[in-house]
C-alpha positions as CSV (number, residue, x, y, z in Angstrom):
1,M,165.4,60.4,73.2
2,K,162.0,63.1,73.1
3,N,162.8,63.2,69.1
4,S,163.2,59.7,68.5
5,F,160.2,58.9,70.3
6,L,158.2,61.1,67.9
7,K,160.4,59.9,65.1
8,N,158.9,55.9,65.8
9,L,155.5,57.3,66.3
10,L,155.5,59.1,63.3
11,L,157.0,56.0,61.1
12,N,154.5,53.2,62.9
13,N,151.8,55.2,61.5
14,K,152.8,56.4,58.2
15,K,149.2,55.7,56.6
16,F,147.8,59.0,59.1
17,V,150.9,61.1,58.4
18,A,150.3,60.7,54.7
19,I,146.5,61.0,54.6
20,T,146.8,64.6,56.2
21,L,149.5,65.6,53.7
22,V,147.3,65.1,51.1
23,L,144.3,66.9,53.0
24,V,146.6,70.4,53.1
25,T,147.9,69.8,50.0
26,L,143.9,69.2,48.5
27,T,142.9,72.4,50.9
28,S,145.7,74.9,49.6
29,I,144.8,74.1,45.8
30,T,141.6,74.9,46.8
31,A,142.6,78.3,48.7
32,T,145.1,78.7,45.3
33,I,143.1,77.9,42.2
34,T,141.1,80.8,41.4
35,P,144.1,83.4,41.5
36,V,146.0,80.8,39.4
37,L,143.6,80.1,36.9
38,V,142.2,84.0,36.9
39,Q,146.5,85.1,36.0
40,L,146.6,82.4,33.6
41,L,143.5,83.1,31.5
42,S,144.3,86.8,31.7
43,N,147.7,86.5,30.0
44,T,145.9,84.2,27.1
45,A,144.8,85.5,24.2
46,E,141.5,84.8,24.8
47,G,141.3,86.5,28.1
48,M,138.3,85.6,30.8
49,S,135.9,83.7,29.5
50,V,132.3,82.6,31.1
51,S,134.0,79.2,30.1
52,A,136.3,80.1,33.0
53,F,133.7,80.2,35.6
54,G,132.9,76.5,35.5
55,I,136.5,75.6,35.2
56,V,137.1,77.1,38.6
57,I,133.6,75.8,40.6
58,G,134.6,72.2,38.8
59,A,137.8,72.2,39.9
60,M,136.8,73.6,43.4
61,T,134.2,70.8,43.9
62,L,136.4,68.1,42.7
63,S,138.8,69.3,45.6
64,F,135.9,69.5,48.4
65,V,134.7,66.0,47.6
66,M,138.2,64.5,47.9
67,Q,138.9,66.4,50.9
68,F,135.9,65.2,52.5
69,A,136.4,61.4,51.5
70,L,140.0,61.4,53.3
71,L,138.7,63.4,56.6
72,V,136.3,60.9,57.2
73,Y,138.8,58.2,56.4
74,R,141.4,59.9,58.2
75,E,139.5,60.5,61.5
76,N,138.4,56.8,61.7
77,Y,142.2,56.2,61.5
78,A,143.0,58.6,64.4
79,A,141.3,56.6,66.4
80,R,143.9,53.7,66.4
81,F,146.3,56.0,66.3
82,N,145.3,57.8,69.6
83,T,144.8,54.5,71.3
84,Q,148.7,53.1,70.2
85,H,149.9,56.4,70.9
86,L,148.8,56.2,74.7
87,S,149.1,52.7,75.2
88,S,152.8,53.2,74.3
89,L,152.9,55.6,77.0
90,L,151.0,53.8,79.4
91,R,153.9,50.9,79.1
92,R,156.2,53.8,79.6
93,M,154.7,54.6,83.0
94,H,154.4,50.7,83.8
95,G,158.0,50.4,83.4
96,M,159.2,53.1,85.5
97,T,160.8,52.4,89.0
98,Y,158.4,52.2,91.8
99,D,159.5,55.1,94.1
100,S,159.4,57.6,90.8
101,Y,155.6,56.1,90.2
102,I,154.8,57.0,93.4
103,K,156.3,60.3,93.9
104,R,155.4,61.7,90.3
105,E,151.4,60.4,91.8
106,P,150.1,58.3,89.3
107,T,146.6,60.6,88.7
108,Y,149.5,63.5,87.9
109,L,151.3,61.3,85.3
110,I,147.8,60.1,83.6
111,N,146.4,63.5,83.2
112,R,150.1,64.7,81.3
113,M,149.8,61.4,79.2
114,F,146.2,62.3,78.0
115,G,147.7,65.8,77.1
116,A,150.5,64.8,75.5
117,V,148.4,62.4,73.5
118,D,145.9,65.1,72.8
119,N,148.8,67.8,71.3
120,L,149.9,65.5,69.4
121,Y,147.2,64.5,67.6
122,L,146.2,68.0,67.3
123,F,149.6,69.0,66.0
124,L,149.1,66.6,63.6
125,V,145.9,67.4,62.5
126,S,145.8,70.8,62.6
127,G,149.2,72.5,63.5
128,L,151.4,70.4,61.0
129,G,148.9,71.1,58.3
130,E,148.4,74.5,58.7
131,L,152.5,74.6,58.8
132,I,152.3,72.3,55.3
133,R,149.5,74.4,54.0
134,A,150.8,77.9,54.7
135,L,154.6,77.1,52.7
136,L,152.5,75.9,50.1
137,V,150.3,78.8,49.8
138,L,153.3,81.4,50.6
139,S,155.0,79.8,47.8
140,V,152.1,80.2,44.9
141,V,151.3,83.9,46.7
142,L,155.1,84.5,45.9
143,V,155.8,83.2,42.1
144,L,151.7,85.2,41.5
145,A,152.8,88.3,43.2
146,F,156.3,88.0,40.9
147,S,154.3,88.2,37.7
148,V,152.8,91.3,39.3
149,H,156.0,93.2,40.4
150,V,159.1,92.2,41.2
151,L,158.8,95.0,43.9
152,V,155.3,93.7,45.3
153,F,157.3,90.2,45.7
154,L,160.1,91.7,47.3
155,A,157.5,93.3,49.7
156,L,155.9,90.1,50.4
157,L,158.9,88.5,50.7
158,L,160.5,90.5,53.5
159,L,157.9,89.7,55.9
160,I,158.3,86.0,56.2
161,P,161.7,86.8,58.0
162,V,160.1,89.1,60.1
163,N,157.7,86.7,61.5
164,F,160.3,84.2,61.6
165,F,162.3,86.1,64.0
166,G,159.6,86.9,66.1
167,F,158.2,83.9,66.9
168,R,161.2,82.5,67.3
169,F,161.6,84.9,70.2
170,I,158.1,84.4,71.5
171,N,158.8,80.5,71.1
172,R,161.8,80.8,73.8
173,R,159.5,82.5,76.6
174,L,156.7,80.1,75.6
175,K,158.0,76.7,76.0
176,S,158.7,77.6,80.2
177,K,155.3,78.9,80.1
178,M,153.1,75.9,78.6
179,E,155.5,73.8,80.9
180,S,154.5,75.5,84.1
181,M,150.2,75.7,82.4
182,Q,150.5,71.8,82.2
183,E,152.1,70.9,85.1
184,Q,149.8,73.1,86.8
185,S,146.5,71.3,85.1
186,A,147.4,68.2,86.0
187,T,148.2,68.7,89.6
188,A,144.4,70.5,89.8
189,N,143.0,67.6,88.3
190,K,144.9,65.4,90.1
191,D,143.4,66.6,93.4
192,L,139.9,67.0,91.8
193,V,140.1,62.8,91.2
194,S,141.6,61.9,94.3
195,T,139.4,63.8,96.8
196,L,136.5,63.7,94.8
197,S,136.4,59.7,94.4
198,N,135.9,59.3,98.1
199,A,132.4,59.6,98.2
200,D,132.0,58.7,101.7
201,A,134.2,61.6,102.7
202,V,132.8,64.1,100.1
203,K,129.2,63.3,101.5
204,Q,130.1,63.6,105.2
205,L,131.0,67.4,105.0
206,P,128.9,69.5,106.9
207,Q,129.1,72.9,103.7
208,Y,130.6,72.6,100.9
209,E,132.7,75.5,102.0
210,V,135.1,72.9,103.4
211,L,135.8,71.1,99.7
212,E,135.9,75.1,98.4
213,R,138.6,75.4,101.0
214,L,140.7,72.7,99.7
215,L,140.5,72.6,96.1
216,V,139.7,75.8,94.6
217,P,142.6,77.6,95.1
218,G,144.2,74.6,93.1
219,I,141.9,75.4,90.2
220,G,142.4,79.3,90.5
221,K,146.1,78.8,90.4
222,M,145.4,76.4,87.3
223,Y,143.1,79.5,85.4
224,R,145.1,82.5,86.6
225,T,148.9,80.3,84.6
226,L,146.8,79.2,81.9
227,A,145.3,82.7,81.8
228,G,148.9,84.1,82.1
229,T,150.3,81.9,79.0
230,N,147.3,82.7,76.8
231,R,148.0,86.5,77.5
232,F,151.8,86.1,76.2
233,A,150.9,84.0,73.7
234,Q,148.0,85.9,72.4
235,G,149.6,89.5,73.3
236,T,153.4,88.8,71.3
237,S,151.6,87.3,68.5
238,S,149.0,90.1,68.0
239,I,152.2,92.7,68.0
240,V,153.1,90.9,64.5
241,D,149.8,89.8,63.5
242,F,149.5,93.7,63.8
243,I,153.2,94.8,62.1
244,N,151.5,91.9,59.3
245,R,148.3,93.8,59.0
246,L,149.6,97.9,58.5
247,F,152.0,96.2,56.1
248,Q,149.0,94.7,54.3
249,N,147.1,97.6,54.3
250,M,150.1,100.1,53.3
251,L,150.7,98.0,50.0
252,Y,147.2,98.0,49.1
253,L,147.5,101.8,48.9
254,T,150.9,101.5,47.2
255,I,149.6,99.2,44.3
256,T,146.2,101.5,43.9
257,Y,148.5,105.1,43.4
258,A,150.8,102.6,41.5
259,I,147.5,102.4,38.9
260,A,146.4,105.6,39.0
261,R,150.0,106.7,38.2
262,Q,149.4,103.9,35.0
263,W,153.0,102.2,36.7
264,L,150.9,99.6,36.7
265,P,148.1,97.6,34.9
266,I,144.8,97.7,36.4
267,G,144.4,94.5,36.4
268,S,147.0,93.9,39.0
269,I,144.5,95.3,41.7
270,V,142.5,92.2,41.2
271,I,145.5,89.4,41.2
272,V,146.6,91.3,44.5
273,G,143.2,91.3,45.7
274,L,143.0,88.1,45.7
275,I,146.8,86.8,46.9
276,L,147.0,89.2,49.7
277,P,144.3,88.0,51.9
278,L,146.0,84.2,51.4
279,F,149.4,85.8,52.1
280,F,148.2,87.1,55.3
281,D,146.3,84.1,56.3
282,A,149.1,81.9,56.0
283,L,151.3,84.2,57.7
284,G,148.8,84.4,60.6
285,G,148.7,80.6,60.4
286,L,152.3,80.9,61.6
287,T,150.7,81.9,64.4
288,R,148.3,79.2,65.5
289,I,151.2,76.6,64.6
290,N,153.4,78.8,66.9
291,L,151.0,77.5,70.0
292,N,150.7,73.7,68.9
293,L,154.3,73.6,68.5
294,K,155.2,74.4,71.5
295,T,152.5,72.9,73.6
296,L,153.8,69.5,71.5
297,E,156.9,70.0,72.7
298,T,156.2,70.2,76.0
299,S,154.5,67.2,75.4
300,L,157.8,65.3,74.4
301,D,159.8,66.4,77.3
302,F,157.1,65.3,79.6
303,V,157.4,61.9,78.5
304,A,162.0,62.3,77.6
305,S,162.0,63.4,81.5
306,E,159.1,62.1,83.5
307,L,159.0,58.6,81.9
308,D,161.9,57.5,80.1
309,A,164.6,58.9,82.3
310,Q,162.5,57.0,85.4
311,R,163.1,53.6,84.0
312,E,163.8,51.2,85.9
313,A,166.9,49.1,85.6
314,D,165.9,45.2,84.5
315,G,168.5,41.9,84.5
316,A,168.4,39.6,81.7
317,I,168.1,36.2,83.6
318,E,164.5,34.4,82.9
319,V,163.7,32.4,86.1
320,G,162.1,29.4,86.1
321,R,159.9,27.3,88.9
322,I,161.1,29.8,92.1
323,G,162.1,27.0,94.7
324,E,163.9,28.9,97.3
325,I,164.5,32.6,98.1
326,T,167.6,33.3,100.2
327,L,168.2,36.7,102.4
328,E,171.3,37.8,103.5
329,N,171.2,41.2,104.8
330,P,168.7,42.1,102.3
331,M,168.9,46.3,101.7
332,F,168.2,48.9,99.6
333,E,168.2,53.1,98.6
334,L,165.9,55.6,99.5
335,D,166.4,59.2,99.1
336,G,169.9,58.9,99.8
337,K,169.8,56.7,102.8
338,T,170.0,52.7,103.2
339,M,167.9,50.6,104.6
340,S,169.1,47.1,105.7
341,Y,167.1,44.1,107.6
342,R,169.6,42.0,109.9
343,I,167.7,38.5,108.5
344,N,170.3,35.5,106.8
345,A,167.3,33.1,105.9
346,R,166.4,30.2,103.3
347,L,163.0,30.3,102.6
348,C,162.1,27.6,100.8
349,A,158.9,25.9,99.0
350,G,156.2,24.7,101.3
351,Q,157.1,26.8,104.5
352,V,154.7,29.4,105.6
353,V,156.4,32.3,106.9
354,H,155.0,34.9,109.0
355,L,156.8,38.6,108.9
356,Q,156.4,39.8,112.6
357,G,157.5,43.6,113.5
358,P,156.0,46.8,114.7
359,S,154.2,49.3,112.1
360,G,156.4,50.7,110.2
361,S,159.5,48.5,111.2
362,G,160.0,47.4,106.9
363,K,157.4,44.1,106.6
364,S,155.7,45.8,103.1
365,S,159.1,47.0,101.6
366,L,160.6,43.4,102.4
367,L,157.7,41.9,100.4
368,K,158.1,44.3,97.9
369,L,162.1,44.1,97.4
370,L,161.2,40.3,96.4
371,L,158.8,41.7,93.8
372,G,161.9,44.0,92.2
373,F,159.7,46.8,93.3
374,R,163.4,48.6,94.5
375,N,166.6,47.2,93.3
376,G,167.8,45.4,96.7
377,R,170.9,43.8,97.4
378,G,171.3,40.3,99.5
379,I,168.0,38.6,97.7
380,R,168.9,35.4,95.8
381,I,166.2,33.7,94.3
382,N,167.3,29.9,93.2
383,D,170.4,31.0,93.9
384,I,170.7,34.2,91.3
385,P,171.1,37.8,92.7
386,I,167.6,39.1,92.4
387,D,169.1,42.2,90.2
388,K,170.0,39.9,87.3
389,I,166.8,38.5,87.2
390,A,164.6,39.6,84.3
391,K,161.1,41.8,86.1
392,R,158.5,40.1,84.2
393,S,160.2,36.8,84.6
394,L,160.0,37.2,88.5
395,R,156.6,38.8,89.2
396,S,154.8,36.1,87.1
397,R,156.7,33.2,89.4
398,I,154.9,35.4,92.6
399,A,151.7,36.2,93.3
400,Y,151.3,40.0,95.7
401,A,148.1,40.6,97.1
402,S,148.7,44.3,98.9
403,Q,147.0,46.5,101.5
404,Q,145.6,49.0,98.2
405,M,143.0,46.4,96.5
406,T,142.4,48.0,92.7
407,I,138.8,47.5,92.2
408,L,137.6,47.8,88.4
409,S,134.9,49.4,87.3
410,K,133.6,46.2,85.4
411,S,132.1,43.3,86.5
412,L,132.9,40.7,89.5
413,E,134.4,38.1,86.6
414,E,136.3,41.0,84.8
415,N,137.7,42.0,88.2
416,I,139.0,38.8,89.4
417,G,140.3,38.0,85.9
418,W,141.9,41.4,85.4
419,G,139.5,42.3,81.9
420,R,139.2,38.8,80.5
421,A,136.4,36.4,80.9
422,L,137.2,33.4,83.3
423,T,136.4,29.4,82.1
424,N,134.1,27.7,83.7
425,G,136.7,25.5,85.6
426,E,137.7,28.8,87.3
427,K,134.7,29.7,88.2
428,E,134.3,26.5,89.5
429,K,137.5,26.8,91.4
430,L,136.2,29.8,93.1
431,E,133.1,28.8,94.2
432,K,134.0,25.7,95.8
433,S,136.2,27.7,98.0
434,A,135.3,29.7,100.8
435,V,136.7,32.9,99.4
436,L,134.0,34.8,97.4
437,A,131.0,32.7,99.3
438,P,129.9,35.9,100.6
439,I,130.0,38.2,97.7
440,L,128.5,35.4,95.6
441,R,126.0,34.9,97.7
442,S,123.9,38.5,96.8
443,R,126.0,38.5,93.5
444,S,126.1,37.0,90.1
445,W,129.6,36.7,88.1
446,D,127.8,39.7,86.0
447,A,127.4,41.9,89.0
448,P,128.9,45.3,87.9
449,L,131.3,46.7,90.9
450,T,131.7,50.6,91.0
451,E,134.3,52.6,90.9
452,N,136.8,51.9,93.6
453,G,135.1,49.5,94.8
454,A,132.4,52.2,96.8
455,N,129.2,48.9,96.7
456,L,131.9,46.2,98.1
457,S,132.7,46.6,102.0
458,G,136.7,46.2,103.1
459,G,136.6,42.5,103.9
460,E,134.6,41.5,100.2
461,K,137.4,43.6,98.6
462,Q,140.5,41.8,100.3
463,R,138.3,39.0,99.0
464,V,139.0,39.6,95.0
465,A,141.9,40.3,96.4
466,V,143.0,36.7,97.4
467,A,140.6,35.1,94.5
468,R,143.3,36.8,91.8
469,M,145.8,35.1,93.6
470,L,144.4,31.6,93.8
471,L,144.0,31.9,89.8
472,Q,147.4,32.8,89.5
473,G,149.6,29.8,89.5
474,A,152.3,31.1,91.5
475,D,155.7,29.6,93.0
476,V,155.7,32.5,95.6
477,Y,152.5,33.7,97.3
478,L,153.1,37.2,99.4
479,L,150.0,38.9,101.5
480,D,150.2,41.8,102.9
481,E,147.5,42.8,105.6
482,C,145.0,41.0,103.5
483,T,142.9,39.6,105.9
484,S,143.0,43.0,108.4
485,S,139.2,44.1,107.0
486,I,137.6,40.8,108.2
487,D,136.6,38.7,111.2
488,Q,138.7,36.0,112.3
489,A,136.2,33.4,111.2
490,S,136.7,34.7,107.6
491,A,140.2,35.5,108.0
492,D,140.7,31.6,108.8
493,D,138.9,30.1,105.4
494,I,141.0,32.0,103.3
495,F,143.9,31.3,105.2
496,R,142.9,27.6,105.0
497,T,141.3,28.2,101.3
498,L,144.8,30.0,99.9
499,L,146.9,27.4,102.1
500,E,145.1,24.2,100.3
501,A,145.8,26.3,97.1
502,A,149.3,27.1,97.3
503,G,150.0,22.9,98.1
504,G,153.4,22.8,99.3
505,K,154.7,26.6,97.7
506,L,155.8,29.4,99.8
507,V,154.2,31.7,101.2
508,I,155.1,34.6,103.4
509,Y,152.6,37.2,105.3
510,T,152.5,40.1,107.2
511,S,149.6,40.8,109.9
512,H,149.2,42.6,112.7
513,S,146.6,40.4,114.2
514,R,148.1,38.0,117.1
515,D,145.8,35.0,115.6
516,A,147.5,35.4,112.5
517,A,150.6,33.5,113.5
518,K,149.2,30.0,113.9
519,Y,148.9,29.5,110.1
520,A,152.9,29.8,109.9
521,T,155.3,27.4,109.8
522,H,158.4,29.8,110.9
523,T,158.5,33.1,111.6
524,I,161.0,36.2,111.0
525,C,161.2,38.8,113.2
526,I,162.1,42.1,111.4
527,E,165.2,44.1,112.6
528,T,166.7,47.0,110.4
529,G,170.1,48.4,111.0
530,N,169.1,51.7,110.6
531,F,167.3,52.5,114.2
532,N,167.1,55.9,113.6
533,E,166.2,56.0,110.3
534,Y,162.8,55.7,108.2
535,I,161.7,52.8,106.2
536,L,158.8,53.8,103.6
537,D,156.5,52.4,102.1
538,D,153.2,52.6,100.5
539,R,151.3,53.8,103.8
540,G,153.8,56.5,104.8
541,S,156.8,56.4,106.9
542,G,157.5,54.7,110.9
543,Q,160.3,54.3,113.0
544,A,162.7,51.5,112.4
545,A,162.0,48.5,115.0
546,S,163.5,45.8,116.3
547,G,162.8,42.6,117.7
548,H,159.0,40.9,117.6
549,D,155.7,40.9,120.2
550,P,156.2,39.1,122.8
551,D,152.7,38.1,123.2
552,D,152.9,36.3,119.7
553,P,153.2,32.5,120.0
554,Q,156.6,31.3,119.5
555,L,157.5,29.5,115.7
556,P,160.7,28.2,114.7
557,E,162.4,31.5,114.2
558,I,164.5,32.3,110.5
559,R,167.5,34.4,111.0
């Protein structure tokens, strides 16, 4: 799977790969043109002349100019290449199962994905280029070595398998160390971002030592893992490099001795003096390629095991307008346990349904089942089993406001439009409603919102989330504690606006407020069949419960 991913990525960016290959070829020509011309001219009747200097300088200058032009073009193209690569990884992340997404933690996945993009780019522009350049240079040098003496050729040829098998042994150990290093780095970065992104929590700490105790052990572990990986990679590679340098010096001494004994012509020392540095530099390039290749393989393994292998199952049926939802004792599996609800109900357009139940009874989890976040049974949409419906089709018909609101570091308008500009009609609709009134009194549409909505109150964040729902034009509205951070009068305004916008559509909501029941036409009391089990949602876990609060107003129950 990882090989097919890399193959498709390279095939979709053939121009980038082709430019890199041409650049490598030109670099190799520049590096080898002098010894080749010296050898050719020394074998002619005229021998070396002043014109040879002009030929060498002219050839190298032309090669350099072409390299520079292609280098500029390639780096401009690389921006699009890297963007497409990261976008393809984000698409895979979006397609992961809900529980895999949570357990692997988004910040960790994002750090690994950025690493994967950087590693492929570095391999293409340096590792792959270095490999091709090394092969071209080695080939040219071996031909020139053969023209000097067959024994020189055989001596250099012998070093290639020594390096190949040496690095093959190193690679087996290096891969596992690279995996550990990337995991530790992503984990440390994740902890830094999640901790330091909450400015209130950071600034209320009386002393830095609290942060130091919390974060520095992970940072230290990351750098120790990095040091261990580099120590192994550079240490083992230096052994191979030492063998190469020892062999190089011995070869110099041998050829010098052969010339002194007149076994070789004196011109041989000139050719050997030019080709040996090229040969051993190419072999040294294999050392650098070794680390780049293992880093890339580790990133491809991450894509295969952490992203592609966790892809959520999808249905094939496109659902039209949602007119009804049928619940027949819904259930789902989590960590090998079966979670079930004792609910038999037919929910229809026009109903406003209040989900009742203590905290941890599974209200949020039931809303997530309606969105297909988990593979559930016992739910039918328009009499179609929910697992048969395409996820994209289902979620496009349902508007959902969760307890955790996403606030982007963009303008208010872009936050509500999820990155797009709103139409004048959409702005007018929201301005007439009471949803954004407190925000628009002090901010304009282009007012910037900071990271995680740090310059908004909790209630204002919820208003942004509800405003998004109003513009979605969905058939079903799901609200999970969407008015928990605002006063009752504001909650009444929001619910009236939302119910007016819903206009005969199905609304399902949860709320711990006893006053919230007054908006409902029907109520569902959560009863689970797992009295000693736990229902997991994005807040954690709670003891499964049954029944309802006796102080809540009694509306028609859906059982």
